[in-house]
N, C-alpha and C positions, 0 to 999 in steps of 0.2 A: 714932104715926108715919105720916106720909102715904104715898101709893104712890110718890111722888117720892122721899121719904127713904129707902125701903125699896130702891127701884131703885139709887140712889147708894150705899147701904151694900153691896149685892151687887157693884156694879162696884169699889168699893174693895176687896173681898175678892178679886175676879178680878184685879185690877191687882197686888195684893200678891203673888198666887199666879203672877205671870209673864204675865197675858194682856195681849197688846199692844192689845187694842180697849178696855181700861179705861184709867183715868188715875189716877196716884198724887197724891193731894192734897198741896199744899205742895211737890211733887217734879216739876212740869212739865218741868224742864230735864233729866230723866233720859232718855238716849237708849234707843229701844225696844229695840235689841240688847241692851241691858245687862240687859233683863227676862228673857231666854231662861232663864237659870239660876235666877231667883228663885224659882219654883215649887218646883223640886226642891230648893233649899235650904230654903225654909221648910217644905215638907211633910216633909222628912227630919229637921228639927230639933223639929217640932211634937211635942208629948207628945200621946198619945191623947185626954187631957182637953181640951187647947185645940182640937185637930182637931175632935172631937165637938161641942165648944161652938160653934164657928163652923157646923158642919154643923146644930146644932139651930136656930140663927137662920135659916139659909137654909131649913130645912124649915118653921119656923114661917111665913115670908114666903111659902113656896109654898102652904102650907094656907090662909092668908089670902087669898092672890089667887085660889086655887081657889074658895073661897066667894063672893068677890066678882066673879068672871068677868074678873078681870085676867090675861088669859092670857100676854101679853108679859112681865109680872113673873114669873108662874108658870114660864115657860120659863127666864128668867134664873135664877131661884132653882135650878131643877133642874140647870142647866148647873153652877152653882157647887158644888152638892152632888158631882157628878162630879169636880170639880177637887180637892175636898178629900179624896177617896178614903175615905170614912167606914167606920166598922166596926159601927156600931149596927144591930141588927135592924129597930128601928122604922122607919129610913129605907128599908130594903129593902121593908118592908110598904107604905109610903106609895107607892113607885115601881110596885109591881106593881098597886096599887089604880087608877093611872091608865090602865091599859091594859084595854079591854074592846072588845067588837064594834062600837062607835059610834065609838071614838076614832080621830082622824086618823092616817093612816100616817106623816105627819111627825112629828107628837108621839110616836107609838110608837117611832120611829127614834131621836129624842133621848133618850127614856126608856131604851131598850136601851143606847145609848151611856153613860148614866150608870150603869146597872146594871153594866157592864162596868168601872166604877172602883170599885164598892162591894166591900169586902173580907169582909163577914160571910158566914157560911156559909149556903148555900140549903137549904130543905127540899126533900124530894121533890116537893112540890106546886108550889113555886116553879120548880124545874127544869123541870117539865112546861109550866108556863105560859110560860116563856121560849121552849121548844121550839115550843109552839103559836102564840105571838106570831110568831115568824119565819116559820111557814108562813101565817099569816094576812097578815102584811106584804105579801107579794108578791100576795096576791088583793086586799087593799085598794089596792094601787097600780094594779093592772090594772082593777079595778072602777071607780075613780075616774077612769081615763084619764089618769093622772099620767105626766109624762115622765121616763124615765131615760137618762142618757147612757152612754157606752162606759165610764166609770169606775165605774158601778154595781156591776159584779161584784167589782172590787178593793175597794171600799169595804165591801161585804157581807163579803167573806173577811177584812178587817181587824177588822171588828165581831165575827164569829164567833169569830175567833182570840182576841180580848180576852175575850169572854164565857166561852169555854172554859176560859181560865186559872183564872177565878174559880170556874167550875162545871165540873168535870170529868165530870159525868154528862150533860151537855148533849147531846152527840152521841148517845149510846145512847137518851135520851129522844125525840130528834126522830125516830131511825130506828124507835121503837116507836109512833109516832101511827098512829091507826088511819085517818085520812083519806087517800083515795086521792091519790097524788101525780100532778102534771100536769107538762107542760113547762116552766110558769112557775117551777116549784119547783127547777129545775136551778141557779138562780142561788145557792140556799141549800146545795143538795146539793153542789155543786162547791167550795164554801167549807170544807167539813169535811175532815178528814185522810182518808188513803186507808182506814184501818181502819174508821172510821165509814161511808165510802161502801160499803165491801163489805157492811156490815150493812143499809145503805139497798137496795143492789142486791138483797140476798137478799129482802128485805121487797117490792120492786117485782116480783120474780119470782113471790112467792106471790100477789100482787094480779092479776098476768096470768093466773095458773092459775085464779083464782077468778072473774075478771070475763069478762062476754060479749065477744067481739072488737070489737063495734062501740063498746065503751067504751075500748079500748086507743089510746095515742097514740104516734106515732112516736118521739118524743124519749124516753119511757119505755122502750120496746123496745130503742132504741139504747143507752140507760144500762145496762140489766139484762141484756141478752143479747149475748154475744160468742162466737164460735167455734161449737162443735157444740151443736145443740139436743137436749136430752134427749128420750127416746121420749114421756113423758107429756104434753110440752107440743107435740111435732110436729104432732099432728093439729090443734091449736088455730092453730098457724101456717098450716097448709094452709087451714084455713077463712078465716083472716084475710085470705088473698090474693085472697078474692072481694070485698074492700072495696078500692075504687080508691086510697083515701089510705094503706092499710097495705101493698098489694101489693108496692111497690118494696123496702122495707125487709125484709118477710117472705121474699120471694123471695131476696133478697140472703143473708140467714142461712140458709135452707134449702139454698142453692146451695153452701154451705161443706161438706156433707156429704151429697149427694143420695142418694136411694134410687131403685131401680129401679121401685118402685111409683109414683113421682111422675112418671114420664115425660110423661103426660098432662098434668100441671100445667105443666111447663116448656114443652112444645110449644104449649099453650094460650096461655101467656103471649107466645110469639113469634107465634103467629097473630093475637094481638090487635093493635089499632092504638096501644096504649099503649107507646111506645118506652122508657119510664122503666125497665121491667123487662126489656128485651131482653138487656142485657148479663149480667145475673145468671142468666137463664133459659139462655142460650147457654152459659155457663160450667158450669152444672150438666149440660146435655145432653152437652156434652164428656166428662163423667166417666162417663156412663152407657154401658154396653155396647148396650143396646137401640136399634134403629134400624127405623122403620117408614118404608121407602122410598116407597111409594105416598103416604102423608101428608106426608113431608118434601119431596118433589120440588117442588110449587108453592110450598110455604113457603120454601124455599131461594132461589127465584127472588125473591121479596119481598125477603129478607134481603140478596142480592147487590145488588138495586137500591138498598137503603138504606145499605149499607155503601160503595157506589160513588158515590152521588149526595148523600150527606149526611154530617154528621159523627158519626152515631150510633156508640156505643162498641161496634163489633163487629169482630173481627179478619179483615179481607178475605181473607188467604191461607187462614186455617183454615175459613172459610164456603165459599169457593170449592172447597177440597179434598172437604170433605163432599158439595157439591153432584156434584162428580166421581164420588165412590164411589156415591152414591144413583142417579145416572144409569147406571153401570155396572150396579148390581144389578138395575135395572128393564129393561136391555138397550135404553137410549135412546142416541140418537147421542152422539157424543164432544162434551162442552162446549168451549168455547173455552178457550185456555191464557192469555189476557190478562186484565188487570183493566180493561179498557176496557167501559163500560156498553153503548156502541153493539153491540159484540160479542155481549154476553150477551142484549141485547134482541132482536137478530135470531134468536138461537139459540131463546130461549124463546117468541118469538112463534109459531114454527112447531110447538112442542111442547105449549103450554098453552092451554087454552080461553080467551077473551076474558073470560068471567065470572070467571075466577080471577086475572085481572090486576088487579083494582081496588086492591088494597093496594100495588102497586107504587109506589115513590118515584121519581118522575121528575125530571130536572133542569128549572129553569126555570119551574116552575108559579107563577103569579101570582094574587094576591086583590085585588079592587078595595077597598082600605082605605077610602077615602072613602064609598063605598057602604055598607060594613058599619058605619062609624061612624054614618051616618044612620039604619040600622036600629037600632042599639043606643039612639040617642037616643029612638027612638019606643017601644021596649020598656021595661018596667019591670023593672029588674034587682033580684034578691033577694039581698041581701048574705050572708045565711046560706048559701044554696046556693053562691054564690061562693066562700065561704071553704072548702067542701069541695073545690072544684075547685082553689083556690089551694094547698091542702095536698098534693093529689095531684100537681100539675104545677109548682108554683112553690116551695114553702116549703123543700124541701131544698136547694135552692142560693141561696136569698136570706134565709136565716136561720141563726142558729148560729154557733158558733165556728169551723167549717169551711166557711163560705159561699164558694162560687165566684162569686157575683155580688152586686151592691150591695143593701143593705137597701132595702125598698119603702116604708117609713114616709114619708107625704108625697108619694108618686110623683105622684099624680093632681093635685096642686097645681103641680107643676113641668113637666108635660108635659100636652099635649092628647091626647084620645082616639086621634086619628089616629096622633099619635107613639108612644103605647103599643102601638097595635095593630101598627105597624111594627116596633117592637123585638121582638115576639112571633113575627110572621110572617117578618120578614127579619132575623134575629138577627145576621148577619154584615155588614149594611149599614154600620153606624158602631159600631165597637168600641173602648171606652176602652182606652188604652194599659195602665192597672192591671189590665184583665181579659183582656189578648191572651194566647193559650196558644201552646205551643211544641210542635212535630212533632219527634220523634225516630225516626229510621230505625236499627234495630238491625243488628247483623251477621248475624242470623237473619231479615233483610228483614221484620221486624214494626214497624208504625208505632204508636208511643205518643204520645198527646195529652195535655196537662194544663197548668195554671198552673204557673209555676215557683217552687218553694219555695226551692230552694237550687241553685246552680250554681257551680261551681269546676273546676279542672283535673283532679280525680279523679272527675268525673261530674256529674249531674245528678238532681235529685229534683223530681218533678212530681205535683201533685194532680189526678187524673183526673175526667172529669164524674160518675162514680158515687161520688165521694168518696174513693175508695182512693188511697193514696200510693205512688208508684212510684219506686223508687230504681234508676237505671241507671248502672253504673260505666262510666268513659271508655272502656275497652278493649272494651265492648260496644256503642259508638255508632259507627254508620258514618257518618250524617249528622244535623244538627239545624238547625232554624230557626224563626222566629216564624211562626205559622200565620195565613193570612188568614180562617179560618173560627172563628166564634164557638164556645166551649164549650156554649152555650145551643142545644140541638138544633132543627132545623126541624120544623115539623109538630106541635108540641105541642097545637094546638087543632085540627087538621085533621078530626077526627071529632066536632068540637062544633058545636052549632047556634047561631045568632045569639043566641038566648035565653040559653045557656050563657055565651057571651062577654059578654053584657050583665050577667050575674049576676057574673062575675069583675070587670068594671070597676066594678061597685057595691062589692064588697068592697074593692078597691084604694082606692076613694074614702074608705073608712072608716078607712084606715090613717093 
């Protein structure tokens, strides 16, 4: 039988089983819609003997195609096997033989889909191989630079659901794999049921406790750790705050239940130029009883300048109130009672040395973007260093299911270097309607800002810049309106050198 004969035989089987892509010989006038129920009709009425006989032929064609390198024929044979829902263990054995470290991820995916249709019982070894194949699938896709669209998570969830029905031990086997999970694995993790996800989270927590902090990943921390951090892990989280990429998420978690002994950690975060951690550090500081007035006095001047001159996520009223208390404790002149920066600038200029004003966030500071783009062109950006900067400054808002900004894949092909720099240094200059935020003034005179998730007569729900979801009831709202300021904070790269920016541009070009 020639390859063409075998292919026609497979297509005939597929058509008889209701596949619209095939054609029924001598019945070309049968409407495609009439084939929808044919597969269910045939498979339900087929005896196991007939079903397995057809599957044996498809298996034979697949084996012959494998030997002769006829990969298109082999793929069609494997697809036909899946449609037949066979029960013979030998077919299961053959399918597992097709998956190894060198097999293409597309072929692996097709094989997994066929395995999901096979009804024979899996051995422990086969269950473990299915779990390992799922883990390696995402690594192969990434390693080969293959494109996945926004339907990829839904398709994976559907596949894992089908596999789990045939193999109830799959989830536990995946959770028991010893290889360290990474952010790429979340597409698999999120496809499992909640009870399996709980097992995986326990495993990730064990990984975090045994791994050095420089091997931690933000995505894994967010997956495994919520709420209170237990004492054995707390010291590791404090150490992780030394790493720029991990500082925002670790500080956010530590701030849920801050300790008085961590006062220096939170004040140090506020003293740094990394604004991504300010909101969490401030939230923690407010919960502590400790106040070092002399240290906080110049710090609060910087925080007031930032809260009044930028969209940094700090509560203006609370920062100003603490500044007044600190000034009183130090017996300083009484600060202004307004929320106007010009009043506070005049006040602090007479109280704070010029050398301590370098961190102030002033309005209207401009950067020559054309000149900076020219510098970047002359420098040789390092993509690996740029990736670290991206993870620290950009990744939290431009990736994941709760992204506050657009995905940056291919962004360097759509925009020039100057345009990219402008979106970073002047984020509020041109805001897409999709990413315009809302300001809500509460009856307590607190201003809350975020993307609108839900809005109705009973209130509004916002997603804030730090990722938190804010639910504001209608009776708590004094005023609301669309903000002219971007949620993307100003000054993300103000403490970075042109070489740092060149590294970031090099990484964006690799996306």
